[in-house]
C-alpha positions as a Markdown table, in Angstrom:
| # | Residue | x | y | z |
|---|---|---|---|---|
| 1 | Unk | 0.1 | -0.3 | -0.1 |
| 2 | Unk | 1.5 | 3.3 | -1.0 |
| 3 | Unk | 1.7 | 6.0 | 1.0 |
| 4 | Unk | 0.8 | 9.5 | -0.3 |
| 5 | Unk | 2.5 | 12.6 | 1.4 |
| 6 | Unk | 1.5 | 15.8 | 0.3 |
| 7 | Unk | 0.3 | 19.8 | 0.9 |
| 8 | Unk | -2.6 | 21.6 | -0.6 |
| 9 | Unk | -3.0 | 25.7 | -1.5 |
| 10 | Unk | -5.3 | 27.7 | -3.6 |
| 11 | Unk | -4.5 | 30.5 | -6.0 |
| 12 | Unk | -6.5 | 32.6 | -7.8 |
| 13 | Unk | -6.7 | 32.9 | -11.7 |
| 14 | Unk | -4.3 | 36.0 | -12.3 |
| 15 | Unk | -1.6 | 34.3 | -10.0 |
| 16 | Unk | -1.5 | 31.2 | -12.5 |
| 17 | Unk | 1.1 | 32.3 | -15.0 |
| 18 | Unk | 3.6 | 33.5 | -12.0 |
| 19 | Unk | 3.5 | 30.6 | -10.3 |
| 20 | Unk | 4.0 | 28.1 | -13.5 |
| 21 | Unk | 7.5 | 30.4 | -14.1 |
| 22 | Unk | 8.4 | 30.2 | -10.6 |
| 23 | Unk | 7.6 | 26.9 | -10.2 |
| 24 | Unk | 9.6 | 26.1 | -13.9 |
| 25 | Unk | 12.7 | 28.5 | -12.5 |
| 26 | Unk | 12.7 | 26.4 | -9.2 |
| 27 | Unk | 12.4 | 23.1 | -10.6 |
| 28 | Unk | 14.6 | 23.6 | -13.9 |
| 29 | Unk | 11.4 | 21.6 | -15.6 |
| 30 | Unk | 8.9 | 22.6 | -18.1 |
| 31 | Unk | 5.1 | 22.3 | -17.2 |
| 32 | Unk | 3.7 | 19.3 | -18.5 |
| 33 | Unk | -0.7 | 19.9 | -19.4 |
| 34 | Unk | -2.6 | 16.9 | -18.1 |
| 35 | Unk | -6.4 | 16.6 | -18.5 |
| 36 | Unk | -8.0 | 13.4 | -17.2 |
| 37 | Unk | -11.8 | 12.2 | -16.6 |
| 38 | Unk | -13.0 | 11.1 | -13.3 |
| 39 | Unk | -15.7 | 8.6 | -12.3 |
| 40 | Unk | -16.2 | 7.9 | -8.4 |
| 41 | Unk | -18.4 | 5.0 | -7.3 |
| 42 | Unk | -20.1 | 3.4 | -4.6 |
| 43 | Unk | -21.6 | 0.0 | -3.2 |
| 44 | Unk | -24.6 | -0.9 | -5.3 |
| 45 | Unk | -27.2 | -0.2 | -2.7 |
| 46 | Unk | -29.3 | -3.2 | -3.8 |
| 47 | Unk | -26.6 | -5.3 | -1.7 |
| 48 | Unk | -26.9 | -5.8 | 1.3 |
| 49 | Unk | -23.1 | -5.9 | 2.9 |
| 50 | Unk | -22.3 | -7.0 | 5.8 |
| 51 | Unk | -21.0 | -4.3 | 8.4 |
| 52 | Unk | -18.8 | -6.8 | 10.2 |
| 53 | Unk | -16.0 | -8.9 | 9.0 |
| 54 | Unk | -15.2 | -12.7 | 10.2 |
| 55 | Unk | -13.5 | -11.2 | 13.4 |
| 56 | Unk | -16.5 | -9.1 | 14.2 |
| 57 | Unk | -14.7 | -5.8 | 13.3 |
| 58 | Unk | -16.5 | -2.4 | 11.6 |
| 59 | Unk | -16.0 | -2.4 | 7.9 |
| 60 | Unk | -16.7 | 0.9 | 6.9 |
| 61 | Unk | -17.9 | 1.0 | 2.9 |
| 62 | Unk | -15.6 | 3.5 | 0.8 |
| 63 | Unk | -16.1 | 5.2 | -2.3 |
| 64 | Unk | -13.8 | 4.1 | -5.5 |
| 65 | Unk | -12.6 | 6.3 | -8.2 |
| 66 | Unk | -11.5 | 5.7 | -11.7 |
| 67 | Unk | -9.5 | 7.9 | -13.8 |
| 68 | Unk | -8.9 | 7.9 | -17.3 |
| 69 | Unk | -7.0 | 10.7 | -19.4 |
| 70 | Unk | -8.3 | 12.5 | -22.0 |
| 71 | Unk | -6.1 | 12.9 | -25.1 |
| 72 | Unk | -4.8 | 16.4 | -25.4 |
| 73 | Unk | -5.9 | 16.3 | -28.7 |
| 74 | Unk | -9.5 | 16.5 | -28.0 |
| 75 | Unk | -8.9 | 19.7 | -26.4 |
| 76 | Unk | -10.0 | 21.7 | -29.2 |
| 77 | Unk | -8.0 | 24.7 | -29.2 |
| 78 | Unk | -5.5 | 26.4 | -31.1 |
| 79 | Unk | -2.9 | 26.7 | -28.5 |
| 80 | Unk | -2.3 | 23.0 | -27.1 |
| 81 | Unk | 0.3 | 24.5 | -24.0 |
| 82 | Unk | -0.1 | 25.2 | -20.6 |
| 83 | Unk | -1.5 | 28.3 | -21.0 |
| 84 | Unk | -4.8 | 26.8 | -22.2 |
| 85 | Unk | -4.9 | 26.0 | -18.2 |
| 86 | Unk | -5.2 | 29.7 | -17.7 |
| 87 | Unk | -8.0 | 30.6 | -20.1 |
| 88 | Unk | -10.4 | 28.3 | -19.0 |
| 89 | Unk | -12.2 | 30.1 | -16.6 |
| 90 | Unk | -16.1 | 29.3 | -17.6 |
| 91 | Unk | -18.5 | 26.4 | -17.2 |
| 92 | Unk | -17.9 | 25.2 | -20.8 |
| 93 | Unk | -14.9 | 23.2 | -21.5 |
| 94 | Unk | -13.2 | 22.8 | -25.3 |
| 95 | Unk | -14.0 | 19.4 | -25.2 |
| 96 | Unk | -17.1 | 17.7 | -27.0 |
| 97 | Unk | -19.5 | 16.5 | -24.8 |
| 98 | Unk | -20.7 | 13.4 | -27.0 |
| 99 | Unk | -16.3 | 12.2 | -26.2 |
| 100 | Unk | -17.0 | 12.4 | -22.5 |
| 101 | Unk | -20.1 | 10.6 | -22.7 |
| 102 | Unk | -18.8 | 7.8 | -24.7 |
| 103 | Unk | -15.3 | 7.6 | -22.9 |
| 104 | Unk | -17.1 | 4.9 | -20.1 |
| 105 | Unk | -19.0 | 2.9 | -22.4 |
| 106 | Unk | -15.8 | 2.4 | -24.5 |
| 107 | Unk | -14.9 | -1.3 | -25.5 |
| 108 | Unk | -12.7 | -0.9 | -28.6 |
| 109 | Unk | -9.2 | -2.0 | -28.9 |
| 110 | Unk | -8.5 | 1.2 | -29.0 |
| 111 | Unk | -9.6 | 2.3 | -25.5 |
| 112 | Unk | -7.2 | 3.8 | -23.2 |
| 113 | Unk | -6.6 | 2.5 | -20.0 |
| 114 | Unk | -7.8 | 3.5 | -16.6 |
| 115 | Unk | -6.5 | 3.8 | -13.5 |
| 116 | Unk | -8.4 | 2.4 | -10.3 |
| 117 | Unk | -7.7 | 4.5 | -7.0 |
| 118 | Unk | -8.6 | 3.8 | -3.7 |
| 119 | Unk | -8.0 | 5.6 | -0.4 |
| 120 | Unk | -7.7 | 5.8 | 3.0 |
| 121 | Unk | -8.6 | 8.5 | 5.3 |
| 122 | Unk | -5.5 | 10.6 | 6.1 |
| 123 | Unk | -3.5 | 9.8 | 9.3 |
| 124 | Unk | -4.7 | 11.4 | 12.5 |
| 125 | Unk | -2.7 | 14.1 | 14.6 |
| 126 | Unk | -2.7 | 17.6 | 15.3 |
| 127 | Unk | 0.7 | 18.2 | 15.0 |
| 128 | Unk | 1.0 | 16.5 | 11.6 |
| 129 | Unk | 3.7 | 18.1 | 9.1 |
| 130 | Unk | 2.3 | 16.8 | 5.8 |
| 131 | Unk | -1.2 | 15.0 | 4.8 |
| 132 | Unk | -0.1 | 11.2 | 5.1 |
| 133 | Unk | -2.7 | 8.8 | 3.3 |
| 134 | Unk | -2.6 | 4.9 | 2.2 |
| 135 | Unk | -3.4 | 4.7 | -1.3 |
| 136 | Unk | -4.2 | 1.5 | -3.5 |
| 137 | Unk | -3.9 | 1.7 | -7.3 |
| 138 | Unk | -4.4 | -0.8 | -10.1 |
| 139 | Unk | -4.5 | -0.5 | -14.1 |
| 140 | Unk | -7.3 | -1.6 | -15.9 |
| 141 | Unk | -5.7 | -2.4 | -19.5 |
| 142 | Unk | -9.4 | -3.4 | -20.8 |
| 143 | Unk | -12.7 | -5.2 | -19.5 |
| 144 | Unk | -14.1 | -8.7 | -20.7 |
| 145 | Unk | -17.6 | -9.4 | -22.1 |
| 146 | Unk | -19.2 | -8.7 | -25.3 |
| 147 | Unk | -20.9 | -5.4 | -23.7 |
| 148 | Unk | -17.5 | -5.0 | -21.9 |
| 149 | Unk | -17.1 | -1.5 | -20.6 |
| 150 | Unk | -16.0 | 0.4 | -17.5 |
| 151 | Unk | -19.9 | 0.5 | -15.8 |
| 152 | Unk | -19.6 | -3.4 | -16.8 |
| 153 | Unk | -16.8 | -3.4 | -14.7 |
| 154 | Unk | -17.9 | -1.7 | -11.4 |
| 155 | Unk | -21.1 | -3.8 | -11.8 |
| 156 | Unk | -19.0 | -6.7 | -11.3 |
| 157 | Unk | -17.1 | -5.3 | -8.1 |
| 158 | Unk | -20.8 | -4.1 | -7.0 |
| 159 | Unk | -20.4 | -0.7 | -7.3 |
| 160 | Unk | -22.6 | 2.0 | -9.2 |
| 161 | Unk | -21.6 | 5.3 | -10.7 |
| 162 | Unk | -21.8 | 8.5 | -8.0 |
| 163 | Unk | -20.7 | 11.4 | -9.5 |
| 164 | Unk | -18.4 | 12.6 | -12.3 |
| 165 | Unk | -15.6 | 15.3 | -12.8 |
| 166 | Unk | -13.1 | 16.4 | -15.0 |
| 167 | Unk | -9.4 | 17.7 | -14.1 |
| 168 | Unk | -6.9 | 19.9 | -16.3 |
| 169 | Unk | -4.3 | 21.6 | -15.5 |
| 170 | Unk | -0.8 | 21.4 | -15.6 |
| 171 | Unk | 2.3 | 19.7 | -13.6 |
| 172 | Unk | 5.5 | 19.3 | -12.9 |
| 173 | Unk | 7.8 | 15.8 | -12.5 |
| 174 | Unk | 10.6 | 17.6 | -10.3 |
| 175 | Unk | 13.5 | 15.9 | -8.5 |
| 176 | Unk | 13.4 | 13.5 | -5.7 |
| 177 | Unk | 10.1 | 11.8 | -6.3 |
| 178 | Unk | 8.2 | 15.3 | -5.9 |
| 179 | Unk | 4.9 | 16.1 | -8.3 |
| 180 | Unk | 3.5 | 19.8 | -8.7 |
| 181 | Unk | -0.1 | 20.2 | -9.8 |
| 182 | Unk | -1.9 | 23.2 | -10.5 |
| 183 | Unk | -5.5 | 22.3 | -12.1 |
| 184 | Unk | -8.9 | 23.0 | -12.2 |
| 185 | Unk | -12.0 | 21.1 | -11.4 |
| 186 | Unk | -15.5 | 20.7 | -13.4 |
| 187 | Unk | -18.7 | 18.6 | -12.5 |
| 188 | Unk | -19.9 | 16.5 | -15.3 |
| 189 | Unk | -23.6 | 16.2 | -15.4 |
| 190 | Unk | -24.2 | 13.9 | -18.3 |
| 191 | Unk | -27.8 | 14.6 | -17.7 |
| 192 | Unk | -28.1 | 17.8 | -18.7 |
| 193 | Unk | -25.6 | 17.6 | -21.6 |
| 194 | Unk | -22.9 | 20.2 | -19.2 |
| 195 | Unk | -20.0 | 20.7 | -17.3 |
| 196 | Unk | -19.7 | 23.2 | -14.2 |
| 197 | Unk | -16.3 | 24.8 | -13.5 |
| 198 | Unk | -16.4 | 24.1 | -9.7 |
| 199 | Unk | -13.1 | 26.1 | -9.1 |
| 200 | Unk | -14.3 | 29.5 | -10.0 |
| 201 | Unk | -12.1 | 32.0 | -9.8 |
| 202 | Unk | -8.7 | 29.7 | -9.1 |
| 203 | Unk | -7.0 | 27.0 | -9.2 |
| 204 | Unk | -6.2 | 23.9 | -6.5 |
| 205 | Unk | -2.7 | 23.3 | -6.0 |
| 206 | Unk | -1.1 | 20.0 | -4.6 |
| 207 | Unk | 2.3 | 19.1 | -3.9 |
| 208 | Unk | 2.9 | 15.2 | -3.5 |
| 209 | Unk | 5.0 | 12.3 | -3.4 |
| 210 | Unk | 4.6 | 8.8 | -3.2 |
| 211 | Unk | 6.5 | 6.3 | -0.6 |
| 212 | Unk | 6.3 | 2.7 | -1.6 |
| 213 | Unk | 6.4 | 1.1 | 1.8 |
| 214 | Unk | 5.0 | 2.4 | 4.9 |
| 215 | Unk | 7.4 | 0.7 | 6.9 |
| 216 | Unk | 10.3 | 2.6 | 5.0 |
| 217 | Unk | 10.7 | 5.3 | 7.7 |
| 218 | Unk | 13.9 | 6.9 | 5.6 |
| 219 | Unk | 11.7 | 7.3 | 2.4 |
| 220 | Unk | 8.6 | 8.9 | 4.6 |
| 221 | Unk | 11.5 | 11.4 | 6.3 |
| 222 | Unk | 13.0 | 12.0 | 2.8 |
| 223 | Unk | 9.8 | 13.1 | 1.3 |
| 224 | Unk | 8.5 | 15.4 | 4.2 |
| 225 | Unk | 11.6 | 17.1 | 4.0 |
| 226 | Unk | 11.5 | 17.6 | 0.7 |
| 227 | Unk | 7.9 | 19.0 | 0.8 |
| 228 | Unk | 8.8 | 21.3 | 3.8 |
| 229 | Unk | 11.4 | 22.6 | 1.7 |
| 230 | Unk | 9.2 | 23.5 | -1.2 |
| 231 | Unk | 7.2 | 24.9 | 1.5 |
| 232 | Unk | 10.0 | 27.4 | 2.7 |
| 233 | Unk | 10.6 | 28.0 | -0.6 |
| 234 | Unk | 7.5 | 29.1 | -1.8 |
| 235 | Unk | 5.8 | 30.6 | 2.0 |
| 236 | Unk | 6.4 | 34.5 | 0.7 |
| 237 | Unk | 4.0 | 33.5 | -2.4 |
| 238 | Unk | 1.5 | 30.4 | -1.3 |
| 239 | Unk | 0.8 | 28.6 | 1.7 |
| 240 | Unk | 1.3 | 25.2 | 1.5 |
| 241 | Unk | -1.1 | 23.5 | 4.2 |
| 242 | Unk | -2.5 | 20.2 | 5.3 |
| 243 | Unk | -6.3 | 20.2 | 4.6 |
| 244 | Unk | -8.7 | 18.7 | 6.9 |
| 245 | Unk | -8.7 | 14.9 | 7.0 |
| 246 | Unk | -12.7 | 14.8 | 6.9 |
| 247 | Unk | -12.2 | 16.6 | 3.8 |
| 248 | Unk | -9.8 | 14.0 | 2.1 |
| 249 | Unk | -12.2 | 11.0 | 3.6 |
| 250 | Unk | -13.7 | 8.4 | 1.0 |
| 251 | Unk | -15.7 | 6.5 | 3.9 |
| 252 | Unk | -19.7 | 6.3 | 2.9 |
| 253 | Unk | -21.9 | 8.8 | 5.2 |
| 254 | Unk | -18.8 | 10.2 | 7.0 |
| 255 | Unk | -20.5 | 14.0 | 5.9 |
| 256 | Unk | -22.8 | 13.6 | 8.3 |
| 257 | Unk | -20.0 | 14.2 | 10.9 |
| 258 | Unk | -20.1 | 17.7 | 10.2 |
C-alpha cells in the first residue's frame, strides 16, 4: 500500500502565470499539461453488504475512483500548451460532450486504460507537518465480455457510479519524486449535457510524493523534508498546508459528521 505525502493550497486565476514561471525556475523543468476524466463509484445499494468481517470488526464502505486520461488532442484549441489552462475560466470546456459521454462505454481495442484508485482517510494527528494517506492503485487495461465497459466492470465489483468530474491543469515532475500540480475541476452532468466549473476564480495546488512502503521510515522522512523545503521556498507566495482530513475521507456517510 503506497503512502502519499502531500501539501495543498489554492491560487487565484491572475496568479497562474507567475506560479508556472516560479516553479519552472525552481525545478528547472517545463510544465506538462494534463486532463483526465474521473468517475467516483459507491457500493450498489441493492446489495446487503455486511458491516463487520469474520473477526467481528467494523468494515466501513468506501468510494472508489476510476480515472482515464483525456488525450490533449481532444482539447479543441489552437494553443495546446499550459497557457490554455489559464484561459479556462467558465463552465464550458473545449471538449466534445459526446466524447466525454462515450468514454465509460468504450470497449474497443483503442480504448485507453483506466486507473482504479482507493484511498484511506489521512492519518490523524494535530501536529502533522504533511498529509499522509494510504492509497491503492491498479491499472485496468481492458474489460471482458460482449458488452464490456468500465460501467460493467464496476457492476461486477458491486459498485455503481455516483458522480463524475474532469480535471485539467499542469504538473511538474520535480527532483526527489515530487509532483507539483496546478489544476481546475469541472463537474460533469451527463443527464443535462453540461459541465460546471467547481473551482471558479482560481486553481487547486497539490504537491505530493509517493512512498512505496509505509515501513520505509527513511523514505517517508526524506519525502517530508522535500515537501517542507518547497513549502519554505514558496512561503512568501503561497501557503502550502495540510487540509482537514475529513475533506479527504472516502468513507460512505462520513459527511454526516460535519
